[in-house]
Every structure is written in C-alpha cells, then in structure tokens.
Backbone as ProteinMPNN parsed JSONL, in Angstrom:
{"seq_chain_A": "MYTIEIVPELGELARGNLERLGYSNVSTKIGDGYQGWAEHAPFDAIIVTAAPDHPPPQLIEQLRPGGRMVIPVGGFDQRLMVLAKHVDGTATMTIIAPVRFVPLIRE", "coords_chain_A": {"N_chain_A": [[87.616, 107.53, 105.321], [87.762, 110.139, 102.904], [86.301, 112.82, 101.068], [86.313, 115.437, 98.678], [84.616, 118.16, 97.255], [84.281, 120.804, 95.026], [82.093, 122.185, 93.962], [79.356, 123.372, 95.518], [76.644, 122.379, 95.399], [76.944, 119.825, 94.283], [78.595, 118.649, 96.198], [76.91, 118.637, 98.46], [74.901, 116.969, 97.483], [76.372, 114.589, 97.167], [77.072, 114.121, 99.862], [74.514, 113.729, 100.99], [73.666, 111.451, 99.522], [75.585, 109.547, 100.316], [75.024, 109.371, 103.071], [72.334, 108.479, 102.945], [72.724, 105.975, 101.815], [73.985, 104.696, 103.841], [76.708, 104.965, 104.364], [78.769, 105.62, 106.725], [81.393, 106.058, 107.165], [82.648, 107.942, 105.584], [83.905, 111.096, 105.227], [82.857, 114.275, 104.195], [83.669, 117.232, 102.322], [83.212, 120.567, 101.338], [85.086, 122.204, 99.112], [88.314, 123.187, 97.768], [89.722, 120.782, 95.954], [92.274, 120.642, 94.917], [93.877, 121.589, 96.891], [93.723, 119.621, 98.75], [93.31, 117.85, 101.902], [94.68, 118.667, 104.42], [94.509, 118.442, 107.205], [93.878, 115.832, 107.759], [95.88, 114.333, 106.722], [98.794, 112.176, 106.837], [97.928, 110.439, 103.764], [97.288, 107.114, 102.685], [96.454, 106.516, 100.159], [95.364, 108.377, 97.335], [92.772, 109.364, 95.262], [92.103, 111.08, 92.407], [89.537, 112.671, 90.704], [89.182, 114.487, 88.688], [90.776, 116.43, 86.157], [93.82, 118.033, 86.613], [96.388, 120.25, 85.26], [98.814, 119.405, 86.075], [100.195, 117.225, 88.611], [99.015, 118.16, 91.776], [101.154, 119.809, 94.034], [100.491, 119.985, 96.757], [98.904, 117.732, 97.197], [100.733, 115.702, 96.737], [102.466, 116.179, 98.868], [100.747, 115.508, 100.947], [100.511, 112.819, 100.727], [101.354, 109.71, 102.079], [104.669, 108.421, 102.595], [105.431, 105.713, 100.53], [102.886, 105.586, 99.675], [100.245, 105.887, 97.158], [99.002, 107.751, 94.376], [96.313, 108.079, 92.197], [95.677, 109.719, 89.263], [94.199, 111.769, 86.765], [95.864, 113.604, 84.26], [96.379, 116.589, 82.455], [95.285, 118.625, 79.635], [93.292, 118.825, 76.979], [94.304, 116.463, 75.849], [94.67, 113.907, 77.87], [96.254, 111.91, 80.415], [96.005, 109.028, 82.393], [97.554, 108.633, 85.42], [99.72, 106.939, 87.727], [101.036, 107.908, 90.648], [103.728, 107.275, 92.648], [104.868, 107.627, 95.88], [107.966, 107.756, 97.354], [109.952, 106.508, 100.134], [111.997, 108.313, 100.634], [110.826, 110.692, 99.989], [110.748, 111.445, 97.34], [109.055, 111.124, 94.165], [107.615, 108.967, 91.708], [106.146, 108.721, 88.467], [103.834, 106.817, 86.634], [102.501, 106.294, 83.489], [99.301, 105.218, 82.706], [97.033, 105.06, 80.937], [95.395, 106.661, 78.104], [92.919, 109.108, 78.81], [89.745, 110.775, 79.507], [88.703, 113.227, 81.471], [86.716, 115.542, 83.429], [87.853, 118.948, 83.766], [89.939, 119.925, 86.527], [88.618, 122.06, 88.799], [89.537, 125.082, 90.364], [89.682, 127.183, 93.285]], "CA_chain_A": [[87.72, 107.989, 103.957], [87.472, 111.557, 102.768], [86.042, 113.275, 99.711], [86.216, 116.892, 98.557], [83.942, 118.629, 96.04], [84.314, 122.271, 95.0], [80.769, 122.698, 93.621], [78.559, 123.102, 96.718], [75.46, 121.543, 95.149], [77.396, 118.438, 94.089], [79.083, 118.18, 97.485], [75.749, 118.339, 99.301], [74.261, 115.787, 96.901], [77.206, 113.442, 97.533], [76.912, 113.909, 101.308], [73.189, 113.139, 101.191], [73.638, 110.093, 98.979], [76.393, 108.678, 101.176], [74.248, 109.154, 104.293], [71.162, 107.667, 102.602], [73.173, 104.609, 101.539], [74.53, 104.117, 105.062], [78.16, 105.07, 104.45], [79.085, 106.52, 107.83], [82.848, 106.165, 107.277], [83.155, 108.88, 104.581], [83.753, 112.506, 105.578], [82.772, 115.105, 102.992], [84.066, 118.629, 102.484], [83.045, 121.462, 100.195], [86.321, 122.978, 99.046], [89.216, 123.062, 96.629], [90.42, 119.501, 96.0], [93.684, 120.857, 94.579], [94.553, 121.835, 98.166], [93.655, 118.422, 99.575], [92.702, 117.975, 103.228], [95.906, 118.508, 105.205], [94.209, 118.085, 108.595], [93.733, 114.372, 107.879], [97.043, 113.699, 106.099], [99.069, 111.685, 105.487], [97.025, 109.458, 103.193], [97.885, 105.945, 102.025], [96.064, 106.562, 98.75], [94.544, 109.508, 96.9], [92.211, 109.204, 93.923], [91.643, 112.367, 91.898], [88.56, 112.352, 89.659], [89.127, 115.593, 87.731], [92.131, 116.551, 85.623], [94.626, 119.251, 86.618], [97.422, 120.191, 84.22], [99.967, 118.746, 86.694], [99.829, 116.744, 89.947], [99.14, 119.217, 92.776], [102.192, 119.575, 95.047], [99.876, 119.791, 98.064], [98.46, 116.339, 97.307], [101.933, 114.87, 96.869], [102.914, 116.36, 100.249], [99.818, 114.847, 101.862], [100.6, 111.382, 100.497], [102.31, 109.028, 102.955], [105.726, 107.684, 101.888], [104.936, 104.38, 100.209], [101.518, 105.729, 99.183], [100.042, 106.063, 95.718], [97.925, 108.619, 93.923], [95.841, 107.867, 90.833], [95.261, 111.059, 88.861], [94.251, 112.131, 85.348], [96.649, 114.828, 84.11], [96.428, 117.152, 81.119], [94.186, 119.444, 79.152], [92.461, 118.016, 76.078], [94.951, 115.14, 75.823], [94.946, 113.551, 79.265], [96.797, 110.586, 80.714], [95.807, 108.547, 83.748], [98.866, 108.334, 85.975], [99.878, 106.495, 89.103], [102.188, 108.537, 91.268], [104.174, 106.53, 93.827], [105.768, 108.431, 96.709], [108.972, 106.9, 97.974], [110.307, 106.802, 101.522], [112.87, 109.499, 100.679], [110.031, 111.859, 99.629], [110.651, 111.609, 95.891], [107.899, 110.451, 93.573], [107.701, 108.564, 90.303], [104.843, 108.629, 87.831], [103.673, 105.836, 85.575], [101.318, 106.543, 82.662], [98.499, 104.003, 82.589], [96.179, 105.039, 79.747], [94.765, 107.935, 77.742], [91.598, 109.23, 79.426], [89.08, 112.071, 79.367], [88.005, 113.624, 82.693], [86.424, 116.971, 83.51], [88.993, 119.668, 84.319], [89.918, 120.228, 87.96], [88.277, 123.467, 89.066], [90.204, 125.598, 91.558], [89.16, 128.452, 93.823]], "C_chain_A": [[87.238, 109.43, 103.893], [87.212, 111.879, 101.303], [85.831, 114.786, 99.726], [85.55, 117.219, 97.223], [83.883, 120.142, 96.099], [82.95, 122.885, 94.688], [79.825, 122.364, 94.782], [77.365, 122.175, 96.493], [75.842, 120.073, 94.968], [77.911, 117.84, 95.394], [77.946, 117.805, 98.421], [75.004, 117.103, 98.794], [75.041, 114.529, 97.274], [77.041, 113.1, 99.007], [75.576, 113.225, 101.594], [73.106, 111.707, 100.697], [74.433, 109.123, 99.845], [75.649, 108.359, 102.471], [73.066, 108.225, 104.025], [71.533, 106.206, 102.378], [73.865, 103.954, 102.75], [76.046, 104.148, 105.177], [78.525, 106.094, 105.523], [80.596, 106.74, 107.982], [83.459, 107.091, 106.222], [82.858, 110.299, 105.047], [83.762, 113.324, 104.299], [83.139, 116.544, 103.324], [83.77, 119.372, 101.194], [84.311, 122.319, 100.174], [87.126, 122.644, 97.806], [90.041, 121.782, 96.757], [91.89, 119.608, 95.647], [94.511, 121.028, 95.853], [94.568, 120.598, 99.063], [92.979, 118.695, 100.902], [93.801, 117.7, 104.24], [95.651, 118.06, 106.64], [94.132, 116.575, 108.813], [94.899, 113.61, 107.243], [97.934, 113.103, 107.183], [98.1, 110.578, 105.079], [97.809, 108.322, 102.557], [97.625, 105.981, 100.525], [95.205, 107.801, 98.51], [94.078, 109.194, 95.493], [91.633, 110.552, 93.511], [90.737, 112.077, 90.702], [88.267, 113.529, 88.736], [90.572, 115.916, 87.369], [92.747, 117.936, 85.806], [95.661, 119.156, 85.5], [98.72, 119.574, 84.743], [99.523, 118.222, 88.065], [100.029, 117.852, 90.986], [100.202, 118.9, 93.832], [101.617, 119.32, 96.441], [99.429, 118.342, 98.253], [99.655, 115.402, 97.448], [102.468, 114.966, 98.298], [102.049, 115.577, 101.224], [99.799, 113.332, 101.707], [101.682, 110.788, 101.395], [103.427, 108.406, 102.118], [105.305, 106.217, 101.731], [103.523, 104.404, 99.654], [101.466, 105.956, 97.686], [98.878, 107.01, 95.455], [97.598, 108.265, 92.479], [95.21, 109.178, 90.4], [95.283, 111.206, 87.34], [94.978, 113.467, 85.23], [96.592, 115.284, 82.658], [95.23, 118.015, 80.81], [93.257, 118.6, 78.298], [93.001, 116.594, 75.988], [95.405, 114.802, 77.244], [95.508, 112.142, 79.357], [96.468, 110.25, 82.158], [97.163, 108.097, 84.263], [98.738, 107.755, 87.375], [101.167, 107.111, 89.609], [102.508, 107.744, 92.533], [105.153, 107.409, 94.593], [106.698, 107.491, 97.466], [109.299, 107.366, 99.391], [111.171, 108.056, 101.63], [112.138, 110.785, 100.266], [109.936, 112.124, 98.147], [109.433, 110.841, 95.387], [108.206, 110.07, 92.139], [106.292, 108.429, 89.761], [104.885, 107.614, 86.707], [102.396, 106.167, 84.813], [100.597, 105.219, 82.444], [97.725, 103.952, 81.266], [95.746, 106.45, 79.382], [93.342, 107.946, 78.31], [90.992, 110.583, 79.1], [88.242, 112.311, 80.62], [87.629, 115.095, 82.589], [87.65, 117.666, 84.077], [88.825, 119.878, 85.823], [89.697, 121.716, 88.145], [88.957, 123.882, 90.36], [89.567, 126.91, 92.0], [90.076, 129.584, 93.45]], "O_chain_A": [[86.429, 109.877, 104.706], [87.82, 111.29, 100.409], [85.251, 115.339, 100.66], [85.877, 116.629, 96.193], [83.479, 120.707, 97.115], [82.678, 124.008, 95.114], [79.524, 121.192, 95.007], [77.105, 121.288, 97.305], [75.141, 119.183, 95.447], [77.69, 116.66, 95.667], [78.005, 116.779, 99.099], [74.532, 116.289, 99.588], [74.449, 113.518, 97.654], [76.888, 111.932, 99.366], [75.517, 112.257, 102.353], [72.542, 110.845, 101.371], [73.995, 107.996, 100.078], [75.643, 107.212, 102.92], [72.822, 107.291, 104.789], [70.761, 105.306, 102.705], [74.279, 102.797, 102.683], [76.615, 103.432, 106.001], [78.58, 107.294, 105.252], [81.026, 107.519, 108.832], [84.666, 107.035, 105.987], [81.699, 110.665, 105.241], [84.587, 113.089, 103.415], [82.947, 117.011, 104.446], [84.04, 118.877, 100.099], [84.572, 123.072, 101.112], [86.676, 121.917, 96.921], [90.955, 121.71, 97.578], [92.68, 118.748, 96.037], [95.686, 120.665, 95.897], [95.335, 120.534, 100.023], [92.188, 119.628, 101.036], [93.847, 116.629, 104.845], [96.484, 117.373, 107.23], [94.304, 116.1, 109.935], [94.901, 112.379, 107.229], [97.829, 113.499, 108.344], [97.533, 109.88, 105.92], [98.865, 108.539, 101.963], [98.451, 105.543, 99.724], [94.425, 108.213, 99.369], [94.872, 108.809, 94.634], [90.769, 111.097, 94.197], [91.113, 111.332, 89.797], [87.226, 113.565, 88.079], [91.483, 115.704, 88.17], [92.262, 118.909, 85.229], [95.8, 118.111, 84.865], [99.62, 119.257, 83.964], [98.556, 118.738, 88.626], [101.115, 118.426, 91.063], [100.155, 117.841, 94.457], [102.174, 118.543, 97.215], [99.562, 117.788, 99.344], [99.596, 114.422, 98.192], [102.877, 113.96, 98.878], [102.55, 115.044, 102.214], [99.137, 112.638, 102.479], [102.796, 111.307, 101.46], [103.157, 107.906, 101.026], [104.879, 105.576, 102.691], [103.008, 103.377, 99.213], [102.485, 106.184, 97.033], [97.906, 107.059, 96.21], [98.492, 108.163, 91.638], [94.319, 109.698, 91.073], [96.256, 110.821, 86.692], [94.729, 114.373, 86.025], [96.738, 114.477, 81.74], [94.292, 118.126, 81.599], [92.52, 117.759, 78.814], [92.237, 115.631, 76.046], [96.391, 115.343, 77.745], [95.269, 111.299, 78.492], [96.632, 111.086, 83.047], [97.84, 107.285, 83.633], [97.787, 108.037, 88.105], [102.247, 106.868, 89.07], [101.644, 107.566, 93.391], [106.145, 107.879, 94.035], [106.256, 106.554, 98.13], [108.959, 108.482, 99.785], [111.083, 108.783, 102.62], [112.753, 111.849, 100.198], [109.125, 112.947, 97.723], [108.861, 110.017, 96.101], [108.955, 110.756, 91.443], [105.362, 108.073, 90.486], [105.84, 107.556, 85.932], [101.331, 106.306, 85.413], [101.206, 104.225, 82.049], [97.75, 102.943, 80.562], [95.726, 107.337, 80.235], [92.649, 106.928, 78.295], [91.64, 111.435, 78.491], [87.201, 111.68, 80.81], [88.168, 115.815, 81.748], [88.423, 117.041, 84.804], [87.707, 119.994, 86.323], [90.5, 122.533, 87.696], [88.959, 123.132, 91.337], [88.993, 127.645, 91.196], [89.815, 130.733, 93.806]]}, "name": "protein", "num_of_chains": 1, "seq": "MYTIEIVPELGELARGNLERLGYSNVSTKIGDGYQGWAEHAPFDAIIVTAAPDHPPPQLIEQLRPGGRMVIPVGGFDQRLMVLAKHVDGTATMTIIAPVRFVPLIRE"}
C-alpha cells in the first residue's frame, strides 16, 4: 500500500503513526498526490482523500484496467465519485453522494 501527503509535517506524522502502530506494509511519500506514484503503478484501487476540481489524468493512467478510484470532486459543492477504468482504457464515473472534503493542494 502507498500513501502520499503534500504537507511535509502531516506526511511525517502519518509515517510515524503507521510505524508506531506496526503497519510495515504502507510506503509513505511526501509529494503531490495529484501526480500519483507512477513508479508503483498500475494500482488496483486508488482512494483520494482531498477534492480536486476534476479527476487527475495521471491517477486515471496509473489505475489498472478493471480498477476503481474513489474520489471527491468539486469546489464548494462536491460529489463523491467512483471511477471505473475499463479494459479498453476508457473510464466511467458514478456519483455516490454529496460530500465535503478539503481541497486537493498541488505543487
């Protein structure tokens, strides 16, 4: 498993907490989550916990065909979406619910 945090202090806190709790199977990275982590792609699933105004193309590219991404999308009015990537590389999005997440910060 992999997690990315753009705010260094939060990333270090997450890394420390995961280590303290004994989670040795989670790799952490301080960086721009909008860009994903291409070195470890493709991913079966991606969960985004901050809201961009649209699904990042880089994350869709890094999703394995048949994979799914759960992502909040929007500004003030946000929707939780499930993006399913098909074998032919196309993707479909299903709106699940209205939500309110922090905005996705980019470098």
